[in-house]
C-alpha positions in Angstrom: 50.5 -33.8 34.3 50.5 -33.6 38.1 48.8 -30.6 39.7 52.0 -29.1 41.1 53.6 -29.3 37.7 50.5 -27.9 36.0 50.5 -24.9 38.4 54.2 -24.3 37.8 53.6 -24.6 34.1 50.7 -22.1 34.1 52.4 -19.6 36.5 55.7 -19.8 34.7 54.3 -19.1 31.3 52.1 -16.2 32.6 55.1 -14.8 34.5 57.3 -15.0 31.4 54.7 -13.2 29.3 54.1 -10.4 31.8 57.8 -9.8 32.6 58.8 -9.8 29.0 56.2 -7.3 27.9 56.9 -5.1 30.9 60.7 -5.0 30.3 60.1 -4.6 26.5 58.0 -1.5 27.1 60.4 -0.2 29.7 63.4 -0.5 27.4 61.3 0.8 24.5 60.3 4.0 26.4 63.6 4.4 28.1 65.8 4.2 25.1 63.5 6.2 22.8 63.0 9.0 25.3 63.9 12.3 23.8 64.4 10.8 20.4 62.3 9.2 17.7 59.8 6.6 19.0 61.1 3.3 17.5 59.1 0.2 18.0 61.9 -2.1 17.1 65.0 -0.6 18.7 67.9 -3.0 19.1 67.5 -3.0 22.9 63.9 -4.0 22.8 64.6 -6.7 20.1 67.4 -8.2 22.2 65.0 -8.3 25.2 62.4 -10.1 23.2 64.9 -12.6 21.9 66.1 -13.3 25.5 62.5 -13.9 26.7 61.7 -16.1 23.7 64.8 -18.2 24.6 63.7 -18.2 28.3 60.2 -19.3 27.2 61.6 -22.2 25.1 64.0 -23.3 27.8 61.4 -23.2 30.6 58.9 -25.2 28.5 61.5 -27.7 27.4 62.2 -28.4 31.1 58.6 -28.6 32.1 57.2 -30.3 29.0 60.0 -32.8 28.1 57.7 -35.8 28.3 54.4 -34.1 27.3 52.5 -33.8 24.1 52.8 -31.0 21.5 49.3 -29.8 22.6 50.9 -28.4 25.8 53.2 -26.2 23.7 50.1 -24.6 22.2 48.7 -24.1 25.7 52.0 -22.6 26.9 52.1 -20.2 23.9 48.5 -19.2 24.5 49.1 -18.5 28.2 52.1 -16.3 27.5 50.4 -14.4 24.6 47.1 -14.0 26.6 49.0 -12.5 29.5 50.8 -10.1 27.2 47.5 -9.1 25.6 45.8 -8.7 29.0 48.7 -6.5 30.2 48.5 -4.3 27.1 44.7 -4.0 27.4 44.8 -3.2 31.1 47.4 -0.5 30.5 45.5 0.9 27.6 42.1 1.2 29.3 43.1 2.0 32.8 
């Protein structure tokens, strides 16, 4: 994989992870404000489905001629960025 494609691959997956968790929490808090605190509200689940679809489409475009190993790397990058975001928000 060329360096420019590798940078786009890494940045894209981290951005998808960070934006998805931020919007998920935003909708989670916004739509449950004043009511019961539901982790799996319909708005938050729709948001997660949209970002899963975005993740798959982005990586299909970037990794169309690459090995399956890169899909594991893409998933790891997205999940690590989500976990890092949650940990930073929890301990800051």
